[in-house]
N, C-alpha and C positions, 0 to 999 in steps of 0.2 A: 575555318572549321574547328569546333571545339573537340578536343581529343582527351581521353583519359591518360593520366601520367603513366609512363613506362620506363623501361631501362634505356639508357643511352646506347648509341651504336658502338661507342668505344668499349663500354662494359660488356656488351654482347660479344664483340670480337675478342675481348680478353678472355671471357669464359669459354668461347669456342676454341681459342688457341690452347688454353690450359686443359680443357677437356680432351682435345685431340692429342695433346702431349701425354696425358694420363693414359688414354687408351693405347697409344703406341708403346708406352713404357710397360703397361700390363701385358700387352701381347708379347713384348720382348722377354719379359720375365717368365711368361708362360712357356715360351719356346725353350728357354734355358731349363726350366723345370722338367719339361717333357724329355729333353735331351738327357738330363741326369737320370730320370726314371728308366729310360730305355737302356742306357749303357752302364748303369751301376748295378751289380748283381745283388741278390738277396743276402747271401752270406759270403764273406770274404775270408780267405785264408789269413790267419794272423801273421803279420809281418811288420817290420818297422815302418813300411810305407803303406799300411792298410788304410782303406777309407772306411769311415764309420758306416753302420747300417742305415737304412732309410729313415728310421725314426729319429736318429741323431741328425741325419741330413735335413729333415724337415725342421727340426728345432733350430738348426743353424741357419737355414735359408730364409724361412718365413719372416723373422724379425728384420733381417737385412733388406728383404724385398719391400717390406712395409715402409722402412725408412727411405728407401729409394723412391717409392711412390710419393711419400710426403714431400721429399725434396723436389721431385718433378712437378708436383702441384704448386709449391711455392714459386719455383723457378718459372713455371708456365704462367702463373698469375702476374708476376712482376714483369717478366719479359713480354707477355701478351699485352699488358697495359702500355708499356713503352712503345712496342711495335704498332699497336692500334693508334696511339696518339700520333706517331710519325706518319702513318698512312693516311689518317684523317685530317692532317693539318691543312692540305689544300682545300678540303671540303669546308673547313672552318672559314677560310678566306673567301670562298665563294658564298657562303651563308652571310658573312658580314657585308659583302658587296651587294647581295640581294636586299638586305635590310636598308642599306643606304639608298638603293634605287627605289625601294618602296616609300622611303621618306622624301623622295623627290630629287635626290642627287644622282643625276645621270652622267655626270662627268667622270665619276670614279671608274677605274679599270683594275681588274685583278692582276693582269700581266704576270701570270704564274711562270716562273722560270723552271728550267730543267728539261730533260728529254721528253719526247712525246709518249704519253700514255692516256688512259681513259680520263683521269682527272684534269690533265692539261688540255685535252680535247674539249672537255666540258667548259673549262675556264675560257678557252679561246672563243668557243661558240657564244658564251655569255658576254664576252667583251664585244663581239661583233653585234650582238643583239642590243647592248647598251649604246653602241655607236649609232645604230639605226634609230633607236628610240630617241636619242638626243637630237639627231638630225631632223626627225619627224616633229619633235616637240618644237624645235626652233622654227621649222617651216610653218607649223600651225600658228605659232605666235606671230610670225611675220604676216601670215595670211589674215589672222584676226585683226591685226593693226591696220593692214592695207584695206581690208574689207570695211572696217569702221570708217576709215577716211573716205573711201569711195562712196559709201552710202550716205555719209554726212554731207557730201557736196550737193547732190540733188535736193536733199531735204533743206539745206541752207538756202539754195537758190529759190526753191518753192516758197520758203518763209519770207524771203526778201521780196519776191513778186507780190505776195499777198499783202505785205506791209505797205508796199508802194500803192497798190490798188486801194487799200483802205484809206490812205492819206489823200489820195487823189481820186475821188468818186467820178470825176469827169473823164478819166483816162479811157482810151479805147479798149473795151473788154475783149474784142476779137483778137487783138494782138496778144493780150494777156493769156487768153485761153490757149492760143497756139503755142506760146512759150511754155505754159504749164503742161500742155500735152506732150511736148517734146521732152521736157525734163522728166515727166512721169514715165514716158516710154523708156528712157534710158535707165531709170531706176528699176523698172520691171525686167529689162534685159539683164541688168546686173544681178538681180535676185535669182532669175531663172538660171543664169550661168553658174552662180554659186551653188544652187541646188543640184545642177547637173554634175558639177565637180564633186560635190559630196557623195552623190550616188555612185559615181565611178570609183571613188576612193573606198567606199564600203563594199563594192563588188556585189551588190544585191541586185542581180539581174538574171533573167532566164537565158540560158545558152541554147543556141540553135545553129544550124549550118548557114553561113553567110559567105557570099561570093564578093570579094572586094572589088572585082572589076565592075560588077553591077552597081555597087555602092558608088564607085567613082563616076560612072555614067550618070547616075541619078543626081549626084551632087553637082556635076558639071552642067546638066540641063537646068537645074534650079538656079544656078548662079550665072548662067549665060547672059541675062539682061544686065547684070552688074558688070560683067566683063566688057560687054559692048559699050556701056556707059563710060568705062575707063579706057576704052580703046585697047583692050587686051585680048589677044588671041589664045584660045585654049586648045591644046592638042592632046588627045587621049589615045592610048594604045596599050597593048598587053594581052595576056592570056587569062583564062579563068584562074582565080586565086581563092580557093575555098578555105575557110577557117571556121572555128567554132566560137561563138560569142553572142553578144547582144546585137541584133540588127540595128536597133535604134541608136545605140551608142557608137557602133562602128560607122554608121552613116553620119552621125554628128561629127565624129573624128575626121572623116573624109571631107565633109562640108567645111569644117573649120580650116583644114589645110588648104583647100582650094580658095576659100574666101581670103585667107591670109595672103596667099600668093597673088591674088588679084589686087587687093587694096595696097599692098606694099610692093609696087612694081614701078616701071618707068612711067613718067607722065603721059607718054603716048607711045603707041606701037610696041607695047610690051607683050611678052609671051609667057604662057604657063604650060608646062608639060606634066601630064598625069599618066603614069604608067603602072602596070601591075606585072609581076613576074613570079616565077616559081623556082624555088631553090630546094635542095635536099632538106627535108624536115621543116621547111618554112615557106611562107608566101610573103611577098614584099610589095608594098605600095610606096611609090616614089612621086613626090610633088616638087617640081623644080620651076623656078621663075627667074626672069630677068629683074634687074633693079639696081639700086645703088650698091657699091662695094661695102661689105660688112667685115668687121674685124672678128677674129675668133673669140676674143673676150666678150664682145657684144652678143655674139651668137649663143655663147654659153649661158646667158642670162634670160634668153627669150622665153624659156619654158617656165620661168618663175611667175607666180600670180601677179597680175597688174603691171607686168613689165612689157611696155609696148615698143621698146627700142627707140631711144632718143634720136639716133642717127637715121631712122627710117622715115619714110614719108607718112605724115599724119593726115588723115582725111576724116570726113564725117562718118565714113563707114569703118573706121579703125577698130570698132568694137569697144569692149569694156576692159580689155587687158587680160582676159582669161582664156582666149582662144587656144593658144599653144599649151597653156597649163592644163586645160581640159584634154587636149590631145595626149599629153604625157600621162595623165591619170588613166585615160581609157586604154592606152597602149599597155601600161603596166598592169592594169586590171585583167587584161587578156593574156598576160604572160609574154608580152612582146618587148621589143627593143626599139627605142626612138633615137634617131641620129640626125643631127643638124650640122650641115657643112656649108660654109660660105663658098660661093662660086667665084673662081678667079676673075671672070669677066663682070661680076656684079650679080647680086641676087642671092638666093638661098636654095639649097637642095635639102629636102627633108625626106628621110626614109623611115618607114614603119615596117618592122619585121615581126610577123606573127606566126605562131605554130600552125603548120598545115594539117589538113585532115588526112586520115589514113589513105583515102583514095588518091589524093594528090601525091602523097609520099611514095606510094607504090609506083605511080606513073613516072615520078622523077627517077626512081631507082632503075626502072625499065629503060628509061631514056639514056642513062649512063652506060647500060650494058649494050 
């Protein structure tokens, strides 16, 4: 924004300090003068200790008062300039850090030392903001690089198939069409997943009342054929769990969790548990499954985009590597908390905690009483 030039904050503070000091000095001199007028009589009896009359008093007092005010003005300007500079020094550091961040340097931190006050609180908040921006920037760079790689793969396969078909006109076109259809389907799934992830990150959705228990039932019914194909049993239980958000996104989140629990399970006779519960101020969706034992280090990377978990079972239904990343984004977009915990017996336990509606919060409080 273009602004007209004006006085600096330091100069304004200096003038304010000096002006306040001048006013305080003038008031003090005024009080002294009123005191002298009240207690000095008009005519004094001549004596060696006599005080001059008022005209002489005025002649003696006014020049000294003027000199005192001039001294206060000079002292106020110099002292105010030094004090203002000292007070605004932290603000200068914050301004310099802001300029560096504007130029793309997100690794710089203010780290303002000293005791807690308003400037240091602002500096700490700015450092936290820079840390988050740096983390988000790094995440976006990784996402862009991974997305480019993932999109390049189906395009390269398609190009190879078309080149082979061009060089061999007698090749069976039916097989070629089937393979092209499969590759194209995977590319579409990847693109749609990326669009859904972007939509969740932008939080551009209409909010409405959503019951997570109903979303869990719908997701379970939709994925039941897939579970039967994999020999997995799904068990659902829980109470009503009302929250406010996008029904489509929360249903997608639940579907991704259940789908992930099905395809990354035991080769046979696996189990998936889907439960909803109510806590004070929150509703909880838990999806737990049997499967291979997972290390905490591996689990910590599963919500990163395009991280499918190298130690986990890979199948044709493993997805495009954005399932849990989408779950993480949808959870954060709804002000929730996502927790992934490896099960001691093998498999994974995923918990999504979302803010509860006012009705459910009141019921929870009544239940505690």
